[in-house]
N, CA, C and O atoms as a printed pandas DataFrame, in Angstrom:
     atom_number atom_name residue_name chain_id  residue_number  x_coord  y_coord  z_coord
0              1         N          UNK        A               1   94.261   96.221  100.034
1              2        CA          UNK        A               1   93.109   96.408  100.897
2              3         C          UNK        A               1   93.484   97.429  101.981
3              4         O          UNK        A               1   94.561   97.341  102.570
4              5         N          UNK        A               2   92.611   98.379  102.237
5              6        CA          UNK        A               2   92.902   99.432  103.214
6              7         C          UNK        A               2   92.955   98.866  104.630
7              8         O          UNK        A               2   92.364   97.827  104.923
8              9         N          UNK        A               3   93.671   99.567  105.494
9             10        CA          UNK        A               3   93.766   99.151  106.900
10            11         C          UNK        A               3   92.381   99.148  107.549
11            12         O          UNK        A               3   92.082   98.274  108.363
12            13         N          UNK        A               4   91.539  100.117  107.195
13            14        CA          UNK        A               4   90.185  100.181  107.775
14            15         C          UNK        A               4   89.366   98.970  107.358
15            16         O          UNK        A               4   88.655   98.390  108.178
16            17         N          UNK        A               5   89.459   98.586  106.100
17            18        CA          UNK        A               5   88.726   97.410  105.631
18            19         C          UNK        A               5   89.243   96.143  106.316
19            20         O          UNK        A               5   88.456   95.280  106.705
20            21         N          UNK        A               6   90.557   96.033  106.463
21            22        CA          UNK        A               6   91.135   94.880  107.158
22            23         C          UNK        A               6   90.648   94.827  108.604
23            24         O          UNK        A               6   90.273   93.766  109.104
24            25         N          UNK        A               7   90.657   95.986  109.274
25            26        CA          UNK        A               7   90.175   96.043  110.657
26            27         C          UNK        A               7   88.708   95.637  110.734
27            28         O          UNK        A               7   88.325   94.843  111.593
28            29         N          UNK        A               8   87.882   96.184  109.832
29            30        CA          UNK        A               8   86.449   95.877  109.858
30            31         C          UNK        A               8   86.184   94.393  109.680
31            32         O          UNK        A               8   85.314   93.835  110.349
32            33         N          UNK        A               9   86.915   93.754  108.793
33            34        CA          UNK        A               9   86.755   92.311  108.594
34            35         C          UNK        A               9   87.130   91.543  109.859
35            36         O          UNK        A               9   86.443   90.600  110.251
36            37         N          UNK        A              10   88.216   91.954  110.484
37            38        CA          UNK        A              10   88.653   91.312  111.722
38            39         C          UNK        A              10   87.641   91.533  112.848
39            40         O          UNK        A              10   87.316   90.597  113.578
40            41         N          UNK        A              11   87.144   92.762  112.993
41            42        CA          UNK        A              11   86.175   93.069  114.046
42            43         C          UNK        A              11   84.873   92.282  113.855
43            44         O          UNK        A              11   84.289   91.796  114.824
44            45         N          UNK        A              12   84.429   92.162  112.615
45            46        CA          UNK        A              12   83.217   91.387  112.327
46            47         C          UNK        A              12   83.422   89.925  112.707
47            48         O          UNK        A              12   82.561   89.303  113.328
48            49         N          UNK        A              13   84.570   89.394  112.324
49            50        CA          UNK        A              13   84.897   88.001  112.647
50            51         C          UNK        A              13   84.909   87.786  114.161
51            52         O          UNK        A              13   84.327   86.823  114.661
52            53         N          UNK        A              14   85.572   88.686  114.887
53            54        CA          UNK        A              14   85.649   88.558  116.342
54            55         C          UNK        A              14   84.276   88.678  117.000
55            56         O          UNK        A              14   83.955   87.911  117.908
56            57         N          UNK        A              15   83.471   89.629  116.554
57            58        CA          UNK        A              15   82.151   89.844  117.150
58            59         C          UNK        A              15   81.281   88.603  117.007
59            60         O          UNK        A              15   80.569   88.224  117.936
60            61         N          UNK        A              16   81.344   87.979  115.845
61            62        CA          UNK        A              16   80.553   86.764  115.598
62            63         C          UNK        A              16   81.137   85.587  116.366
63            64         O          UNK        A              16   80.424   84.879  117.076
64            65         N          UNK        A              17   82.440   85.389  116.216
65            66        CA          UNK        A              17   83.138   84.246  116.814
66            67         C          UNK        A              17   83.029   84.238  118.331
67            68         O          UNK        A              17   82.908   83.179  118.947
68            69         N          UNK        A              18   83.074   85.423  118.933
69            70        CA          UNK        A              18   83.100   85.518  120.393
70            71         C          UNK        A              18   81.756   85.897  120.997
71            72         O          UNK        A              18   81.645   86.088  122.208
72            73         N          UNK        A              19   80.731   86.006  120.149
73            74        CA          UNK        A              19   79.380   86.250  120.633
74            75         C          UNK        A              19   79.124   87.644  121.171
75            76         O          UNK        A              19   78.250   87.820  122.020
76            77         N          UNK        A              20   79.872   88.652  120.695
77            78        CA          UNK        A              20   79.678   90.017  121.184
78            79         C          UNK        A              20   78.465   90.695  120.551
79            80         O          UNK        A              20   77.928   91.649  121.114
80            81         N          UNK        A              21   78.036   90.222  119.407
81            82        CA          UNK        A              21   76.905   90.840  118.720
82            83         C          UNK        A              21   77.149   92.312  118.468
83            84         O          UNK        A              21   78.189   92.694  117.930
84            85         N          UNK        A              22   76.177   93.152  118.862
85            86        CA          UNK        A              22   76.282   94.597  118.648
86            87         C          UNK        A              22   77.028   95.309  119.768
87            88         O          UNK        A              22   77.138   96.535  119.748
88            89         N          UNK        A              23   77.537   94.575  120.731
89            90        CA          UNK        A              23   78.252   95.187  121.849
90            91         C          UNK        A              23   79.760   95.014  121.684
91            92         O          UNK        A              23   80.451   94.570  122.600
92            93         N          UNK        A              24   80.239   95.361  120.541
93            94        CA          UNK        A              24   81.658   95.226  120.247
94            95         C          UNK        A              24   82.238   96.609  119.989
95            96         O          UNK        A              24   81.753   97.345  119.129
96            97         N          UNK        A              25   83.272   96.956  120.734
97            98        CA          UNK        A              25   83.920   98.262  120.562
98            99         C          UNK        A              25   85.051   98.099  119.552
99           100         O          UNK        A              25   86.030   97.392  119.791
100          101         N          UNK        A              26   84.888   98.772  118.421
101          102        CA          UNK        A              26   85.916   98.716  117.373
102          103         C          UNK        A              26   86.979   99.757  117.689
103          104         O          UNK        A              26   86.671  100.912  117.984
104          105         N          UNK        A              27   88.218   99.336  117.624
105          106        CA          UNK        A              27   89.328  100.239  117.873
106          107         C          UNK        A              27   90.384   99.952  116.824
107          108         O          UNK        A              27   90.591   98.801  116.440
108          109         N          UNK        A              28   91.037  100.977  116.369
109          110        CA          UNK        A              28   92.036  100.756  115.336
110          111         C          UNK        A              28   92.676  102.062  114.921
111          112         O          UNK        A              28   92.892  102.948  115.748
112          113         N          UNK        A              29   92.974  102.181  113.659
113          114        CA          UNK        A              29   93.676  103.343  113.124
114          115         C          UNK        A              29   92.657  104.457  112.847
115          116         O          UNK        A              29   91.838  104.323  111.938
116          117         N          UNK        A              30   92.697  105.564  113.626
117          118        CA          UNK        A              30   91.727  106.632  113.402
118          119         C          UNK        A              30   92.029  107.474  112.164
119          120         O          UNK        A              30   91.129  108.111  111.618
120          121         N          UNK        A              31   93.278  107.482  111.719
121          122        CA          UNK        A              31   93.649  108.289  110.562
122          123         C          UNK        A              31   94.550  107.450  109.637
123          124         O          UNK        A              31   95.774  107.496  109.755
124          125         N          UNK        A              32   93.940  106.686  108.719
125          126        CA          UNK        A              32   94.726  105.796  107.860
126          127         C          UNK        A              32   95.790  106.513  107.029
127          128         O          UNK        A              32   96.863  105.958  106.792
128          129         N          UNK        A              33   95.510  107.729  106.589
129          130        CA          UNK        A              33   96.483  108.448  105.775
130          131         C          UNK        A              33   97.752  108.742  106.573
131          132         O          UNK        A              33   98.862  108.534  106.082
132          133         N          UNK        A              34   97.585  109.227  107.803
133          134        CA          UNK        A              34   98.741  109.493  108.664
134          135         C          UNK        A              34   99.469  108.188  108.997
135          136         O          UNK        A              34  100.699  108.148  109.024
136          137         N          UNK        A              35   98.718  107.142  109.243
137          138        CA          UNK        A              35   99.289  105.839  109.564
138          139         C          UNK        A              35  100.198  105.354  108.431
139          140         O          UNK        A              35  101.290  104.842  108.676
140          141         N          UNK        A              36   99.739  105.518  107.208
141          142        CA          UNK        A              36  100.515  105.074  106.047
142          143         C          UNK        A              36  101.765  105.918  105.838
143          144         O          UNK        A              36  102.767  105.415  105.330
144          145         N          UNK        A              37  101.724  107.192  106.220
145          146        CA          UNK        A              37  102.875  108.075  106.024
146          147         C          UNK        A              37  103.887  108.013  107.167
147          148         O          UNK        A              37  104.971  108.587  107.073
148          149         N          UNK        A              38  103.532  107.321  108.234
149          150        CA          UNK        A              38  104.384  107.303  109.425
150          151         C          UNK        A              38  105.778  106.772  109.106
151          152         O          UNK        A              38  105.926  105.762  108.418
152          153         N          UNK        A              39  106.795  107.461  109.611
153          154        CA          UNK        A              39  108.174  107.024  109.414
154          155         C          UNK        A              39  109.056  107.641  110.488
155          156         O          UNK        A              39  108.789  108.745  110.963
156          157         N          UNK        A              40  110.092  106.935  110.863
157          158        CA          UNK        A              40  111.056  107.496  111.804
158          159         C          UNK        A              40  112.038  108.330  111.011
159          160         O          UNK        A              40  112.684  107.841  110.084
160          161         N          UNK        A              41  112.145  109.593  111.385
161          162        CA          UNK        A              41  112.987  110.529  110.629
162          163         C          UNK        A              41  114.467  110.150  110.654
163          164         O          UNK        A              41  115.158  110.310  109.649
164          165         N          UNK        A              42  114.949  109.663  111.759
165          166        CA          UNK        A              42  116.381  109.402  111.896
166          167         C          UNK        A              42  116.851  108.267  110.994
167          168         O          UNK        A              42  117.973  108.307  110.489
168          169         N          UNK        A              43  116.013  107.257  110.784
169          170        CA          UNK        A              43  116.439  106.104  110.003
170          171         C          UNK        A              43  115.797  106.040  108.637
171          172         O          UNK        A              43  116.289  105.344  107.748
172          173         N          UNK        A              44  114.691  106.767  108.461
173          174        CA          UNK        A              44  113.978  106.716  107.199
174          175         C          UNK        A              44  113.171  105.443  107.014
175          176         O          UNK        A              44  112.559  105.251  105.963
176          177         N          UNK        A              45  113.158  104.574  108.008
177          178        CA          UNK        A              45  112.406  103.323  107.918
178          179         C          UNK        A              45  110.948  103.560  108.303
179          180         O          UNK        A              45  110.637  104.426  109.121
180          181         N          UNK        A              46  110.069  102.778  107.702
181          182        CA          UNK        A              46  108.661  102.855  108.062
182          183         C          UNK        A              46  108.491  102.405  109.505
183          184         O          UNK        A              46  109.057  101.401  109.936
184          185         N          UNK        A              47  107.710  103.160  110.224
185          186        CA          UNK        A              47  107.449  102.822  111.625
186          187         C          UNK        A              47  105.998  103.147  111.924
187          188         O          UNK        A              47  105.561  104.281  111.732
188          189         N          UNK        A              48  105.275  102.193  112.376
189          190        CA          UNK        A              48  103.889  102.430  112.757
190          191         C          UNK        A              48  103.779  102.223  114.254
191          192         O          UNK        A              48  104.074  101.149  114.780
192          193         N          UNK        A              49  103.354  103.264  114.918
193          194        CA          UNK        A              49  103.275  103.240  116.373
194          195         C          UNK        A              49  101.884  102.789  116.780
195          196         O          UNK        A              49  100.882  103.274  116.255
196          197         N          UNK        A              50  101.832  101.864  117.714
197          198        CA          UNK        A              50  100.548  101.365  118.204
198          199         C          UNK        A              50  100.483  101.591  119.715
199          200         O          UNK        A              50  101.301  101.061  120.467
200          201         N          UNK        A              51   99.510  102.376  120.142
201          202        CA          UNK        A              51   99.261  102.553  121.567
202          203         C          UNK        A              51   98.046  101.716  121.922
203          204         O          UNK        A              51   96.997  101.838  121.290
204          205         N          UNK        A              52   98.182  100.874  122.923
205          206        CA          UNK        A              52   97.077  100.041  123.363
206          207         C          UNK        A              52   96.525  100.663  124.641
207          208         O          UNK        A              52   97.195  100.695  125.673
208          209         N          UNK        A              53   95.300  101.152  124.550
209          210        CA          UNK        A              53   94.656  101.781  125.696
210          211         C          UNK        A              53   93.896  100.720  126.485
211          212         O          UNK        A              53   93.428   99.730  125.923
212          213         N          UNK        A              54   93.782  100.934  127.759
213          214        CA          UNK        A              54   93.195   99.942  128.647
214          215         C          UNK        A              54   91.711   99.702  128.375
215          216         O          UNK        A              54   91.259   98.557  128.380
216          217         N          UNK        A              55   90.961  100.760  128.142
217          218        CA          UNK        A              55   89.520  100.589  128.005
218          219         C          UNK        A              55   88.927  101.689  127.137
219          220         O          UNK        A              55   89.510  102.757  126.953
220          221         N          UNK        A              56   87.757  101.387  126.618
221          222        CA          UNK        A              56   87.009  102.379  125.843
222          223         C          UNK        A              56   86.087  103.132  126.796
223          224         O          UNK        A              56   85.448  102.530  127.658
224          225         N          UNK        A              57   86.021  104.429  126.638
225          226        CA          UNK        A              57   85.138  105.242  127.461
226          227         C          UNK        A              57   83.910  105.560  126.619
227          228         O          UNK        A              57   83.954  106.417  125.736
228          229         N          UNK        A              58   82.820  104.864  126.902
229          230        CA          UNK        A              58   81.584  105.050  126.149
230          231         C          UNK        A              58   80.400  105.012  127.104
231          232         O          UNK        A              58   80.539  104.622  128.264
232          233         N          UNK        A              59   79.244  105.416  126.613
233          234        CA          UNK        A              59   78.023  105.266  127.395
234          235         C          UNK        A              59   77.647  103.798  127.410
235          236         O          UNK        A              59   77.839  103.091  126.421
236          237         N          UNK        A              60   77.107  103.332  128.541
237          238        CA          UNK        A              60   76.765  101.913  128.665
238          239         C          UNK        A              60   75.735  101.469  127.636
239          240         O          UNK        A              60   75.734  100.309  127.223
240          241         N          UNK        A              61   74.854  102.380  127.215
241          242        CA          UNK        A              61   73.791  102.024  126.281
242          243         C          UNK        A              61   74.259  101.983  124.827
243          244         O          UNK        A              61   73.537  101.502  123.953
244          245         N          UNK        A              62   75.456  102.482  124.571
245          246        CA          UNK        A              62   75.932  102.518  123.189
246          247         C          UNK        A              62   76.246  101.106  122.704
247          248         O          UNK        A              62   76.825  100.289  123.421
248          249         N          UNK        A              63   75.850  100.855  121.479
249          250        CA          UNK        A              63   76.124   99.562  120.858
250          251         C          UNK        A              63   76.975   99.793  119.635
251          252         O          UNK        A              63   76.915  100.856  119.018
252          253         N          UNK        A              64   77.759   98.812  119.285
253          254        CA          UNK        A              64   78.547   98.848  118.064
254          255         C          UNK        A              64   79.367  100.141  117.975
255          256         O          UNK        A              64   79.307  100.858  116.976
256          257         N          UNK        A              65   80.126  100.424  119.024
257          258        CA          UNK        A              65   80.929  101.645  119.107
258          259         C          UNK        A              65   82.159  101.518  118.220
259          260         O          UNK        A              65   82.816  100.477  118.200
260          261         N          UNK        A              66   82.467  102.589  117.481
261          262        CA          UNK        A              66   83.664  102.626  116.648
262          263         C          UNK        A              66   84.567  103.731  117.188
263          264         O          UNK        A              66   84.335  104.913  116.933
264          265         N          UNK        A              67   85.595  103.342  117.933
265          266        CA          UNK        A              67   86.497  104.310  118.561
266          267         C          UNK        A              67   87.254  105.130  117.529
267          268         O          UNK        A              67   87.665  106.254  117.820
268          269         N          UNK        A              68   87.447  104.595  116.333
269          270        CA          UNK        A              68   88.140  105.345  115.288
270          271         C          UNK        A              68   87.360  106.608  114.947
271          272         O          UNK        A              68   87.947  107.680  114.797
272          273         N          UNK        A              69   86.044  106.488  114.824
273          274        CA          UNK        A              69   85.208  107.662  114.557
274          275         C          UNK        A              69   85.153  108.572  115.780
275          276         O          UNK        A              69   85.203  109.796  115.653
276          277         N          UNK        A              70   85.052  107.974  116.955
277          278        CA          UNK        A              70   84.939  108.737  118.197
278          279         C          UNK        A              70   86.169  109.614  118.417
279          280         O          UNK        A              70   86.040  110.779  118.794
280          281         N          UNK        A              71   87.350  109.066  118.184
281          282        CA          UNK        A              71   88.590  109.831  118.352
282          283         C          UNK        A              71   88.592  111.043  117.420
283          284         O          UNK        A              71   89.021  112.129  117.811
284          285         N          UNK        A              72   88.120  110.858  116.206
285          286        CA          UNK        A              72   88.126  111.939  115.225
286          287         C          UNK        A              72   87.041  112.984  115.458
287          288         O          UNK        A              72   87.184  114.121  115.007
288          289         N          UNK        A              73   85.955  112.628  116.153
289          290        CA          UNK        A              73   84.869  113.591  116.358
290          291         C          UNK        A              73   84.852  114.144  117.780
291          292         O          UNK        A              73   84.813  115.360  117.970
292          293         N          UNK        A              74   84.880  113.279  118.763
293          294        CA          UNK        A              74   84.817  113.711  120.165
294          295         C          UNK        A              74   86.204  114.059  120.688
295          296         O          UNK        A              74   86.391  115.094  121.328
296          297         N          UNK        A              75   87.162  113.204  120.419
297          298        CA          UNK        A              75   88.542  113.488  120.778
298          299         C          UNK        A              75   89.006  112.932  122.104
299          300         O          UNK        A              75   90.212  112.847  122.339
300          301         N          UNK        A              76   88.107  112.556  122.967
301          302        CA          UNK        A              76   88.526  111.951  124.227
302          303         C          UNK        A              76   89.080  112.933  125.236
303          304         O          UNK        A              76   89.048  114.147  125.032
304          305         N          UNK        A              77   89.589  112.391  126.327
305          306        CA          UNK        A              77   90.173  113.207  127.394
306          307         C          UNK        A              77   91.454  113.855  126.910
307          308         O          UNK        A              77   92.333  113.191  126.359
308          309         N          UNK        A              78   91.548  115.135  127.117
309          310        CA          UNK        A              78   92.719  115.882  126.649
310          311         C          UNK        A              78   94.013  115.332  127.252
311          312         O          UNK        A              78   95.031  115.247  126.565
312          313         N          UNK        A              79   93.975  114.958  128.534
313          314        CA          UNK        A              79   95.194  114.472  129.185
314          315         C          UNK        A              79   95.731  113.220  128.480
315          316         O          UNK        A              79   96.938  113.092  128.269
316          317         N          UNK        A              80   94.847  112.317  128.124
317          318        CA          UNK        A              80   95.260  111.089  127.442
318          319         C          UNK        A              80   95.920  111.410  126.114
319          320         O          UNK        A              80   97.008  110.910  125.826
320          321         N          UNK        A              81   95.276  112.239  125.299
321          322        CA          UNK        A              81   95.773  112.517  123.958
322          323         C          UNK        A              81   96.969  113.449  123.978
323          324         O          UNK        A              81   97.800  113.401  123.071
324          325         N          UNK        A              82   97.076  114.305  125.001
325          326        CA          UNK        A              82   98.296  115.116  125.145
326          327         C          UNK        A              82   99.496  114.206  125.389
327          328         O          UNK        A              82  100.555  114.397  124.793
328          329         N          UNK        A              83   99.330  113.221  126.260
329          330        CA          UNK        A              83  100.439  112.291  126.531
330          331         C          UNK        A              83  100.785  111.456  125.301
331          332         O          UNK        A              83  101.963  111.261  125.000
332          333         N          UNK        A              84   99.786  110.968  124.598
333          334        CA          UNK        A              84  100.055  110.196  123.386
334          335         C          UNK        A              84  100.769  111.060  122.357
335          336         O          UNK        A              84  101.667  110.590  121.658
336          337         N          UNK        A              85  100.366  112.332  122.265
337          338        CA          UNK        A              85  101.043  113.266  121.356
338          339         C          UNK        A              85  102.502  113.425  121.759
339          340         O          UNK        A              85  103.387  113.388  120.904
340          341         N          UNK        A              86  102.762  113.602  123.054
341          342        CA          UNK        A              86  104.148  113.749  123.539
342          343         C          UNK        A              86  104.983  112.507  123.210
343          344         O          UNK        A              86  106.096  112.615  122.696
344          345         N          UNK        A              87  104.436  111.341  123.511
345          346        CA          UNK        A              87  105.175  110.102  123.280
346          347         C          UNK        A              87  105.462  109.904  121.795
347          348         O          UNK        A              87  106.566  109.518  121.411
348          349         N          UNK        A              88  104.456  110.171  120.967
349          350        CA          UNK        A              88  104.633  110.015  119.525
350          351         C          UNK        A              88  105.712  110.958  119.013
351          352         O          UNK        A              88  106.597  110.560  118.255
352          353         N          UNK        A              89  105.625  112.204  119.435
353          354        CA          UNK        A              89  106.608  113.201  119.007
354          355         C          UNK        A              89  108.020  112.786  119.439
355          356         O          UNK        A              89  108.971  112.910  118.668
356          357         N          UNK        A              90  108.148  112.299  120.666
357          358        CA          UNK        A              90  109.460  111.879  121.173
358          359         C          UNK        A              90  110.013  110.702  120.367
359          360         O          UNK        A              90  111.212  110.649  120.093
360          361         N          UNK        A              91  109.147  109.761  119.985
361          362        CA          UNK        A              91  109.585  108.612  119.192
362          363         C          UNK        A              91  110.002  109.063  117.800
363          364         O          UNK        A              91  111.077  108.700  117.322
364          365         N          UNK        A              92  109.157  109.852  117.149
365          366        CA          UNK        A              92  109.428  110.262  115.764
366          367         C          UNK        A              92  110.586  111.239  115.658
367          368         O          UNK        A              92  111.302  111.237  114.657
368          369         N          UNK        A              93  110.787  112.080  116.680
369          370        CA          UNK        A              93  111.880  113.055  116.639
370          371         C          UNK        A              93  113.082  112.611  117.462
371          372         O          UNK        A              93  113.971  113.408  117.760
372          373         N          UNK        A              94  113.098  111.329  117.827
373          374        CA          UNK        A              94  114.228  110.735  118.546
374          375         C          UNK        A              94  114.600  111.502  119.809
375          376         O          UNK        A              94  115.771  111.801  120.042
376          377         N          UNK        A              95  113.609  111.814  120.611
377          378        CA          UNK        A              95  113.899  112.372  121.917
378          379         C          UNK        A              95  113.267  113.700  122.259
379          380         O          UNK        A              95  113.086  113.994  123.440
380          381         N          UNK        A              96  112.920  114.528  121.267
381          382        CA          UNK        A              96  112.286  115.799  121.597
382          383         C          UNK        A              96  110.918  115.534  122.218
383          384         O          UNK        A              96  110.108  114.789  121.667
384          385         N          UNK        A              97  110.671  116.151  123.370
385          386        CA          UNK        A              97  109.455  115.899  124.134
386          387         C          UNK        A              97  108.717  117.219  124.329
387          388         O          UNK        A              97  109.243  118.147  124.944
388          389         N          UNK        A              98  107.510  117.297  123.808
389          390        CA          UNK        A              98  106.715  118.520  123.921
390          391         C          UNK        A              98  106.263  118.754  125.357
391          392         O          UNK        A              98  105.711  117.854  125.990
392          393         N          UNK        A              99  106.493  119.949  125.869
393          394        CA          UNK        A              99  105.987  120.301  127.193
394          395         C          UNK        A              99  104.549  120.809  127.098
395          396         O          UNK        A              99  103.674  120.399  127.860
396          397         N          UNK        A             100  104.330  121.708  126.145
397          398        CA          UNK        A             100  103.002  122.270  125.921
398          399         C          UNK        A             100  102.455  121.706  124.616
399          400         O          UNK        A             100  103.072  121.862  123.562
400          401         N          UNK        A             101  101.308  121.058  124.685
401          402        CA          UNK        A             101  100.714  120.419  123.516
402          403         C          UNK        A             101   99.517  121.242  123.052
403          404         O          UNK        A             101   98.593  121.505  123.822
404          405         N          UNK        A             102   99.547  121.639  121.800
405          406        CA          UNK        A             102   98.435  122.402  121.232
406          407         C          UNK        A             102   97.472  121.456  120.515
407          408         O          UNK        A             102   97.771  120.280  120.305
408          409         N          UNK        A             103   96.327  121.989  120.150
409          410        CA          UNK        A             103   95.362  121.202  119.375
410          411         C          UNK        A             103   95.981  120.795  118.042
411          412         O          UNK        A             103   95.779  119.671  117.582
412          413         N          UNK        A             104   96.728  121.693  117.425
413          414        CA          UNK        A             104   97.403  121.366  116.161
414          415         C          UNK        A             104   98.399  120.233  116.338
415          416         O          UNK        A             104   98.525  119.375  115.464
416          417         N          UNK        A             105   99.122  120.220  117.481
417          418        CA          UNK        A             105  100.059  119.130  117.762
418          419         C          UNK        A             105   99.316  117.795  117.843
419          420         O          UNK        A             105   99.763  116.795  117.281
420          421         N          UNK        A             106   98.177  117.787  118.546
421          422        CA          UNK        A             106   97.408  116.554  118.698
422          423         C          UNK        A             106   96.907  116.058  117.341
423          424         O          UNK        A             106   96.958  114.861  117.062
424          425         N          UNK        A             107   96.426  116.964  116.504
425          426        CA          UNK        A             107   95.930  116.579  115.188
426          427         C          UNK        A             107   97.036  116.000  114.317
427          428         O          UNK        A             107   96.827  115.031  113.587
428          429         N          UNK        A             108   98.217  116.609  114.404
429          430        CA          UNK        A             108   99.362  116.141  113.623
430          431         C          UNK        A             108   99.758  114.746  114.064
431          432         O          UNK        A             108  100.705  114.174  113.525
């Protein structure tokens, strides 16, 4: 079962169980293919990095928001994603820290 399908089942369960209805912000893996390929180069072991963000930035009127789609289309605040890109790169490359982050770096 795909990670997206697993997430969707969990989000549906939570929305019903906790009474969120259509006001539930779905957050999870925005790029399942990259998530599945993730690995630490130094050890060769599978490593999946999870960043937990404090809050979703959405319009108050939006219902049933899916942050996975939003990240892939809107992209969010550049400062946030530049830092996440730096941290990810440092973890995967065992210490190398990007000073200047390009759009290609963020996508990767």
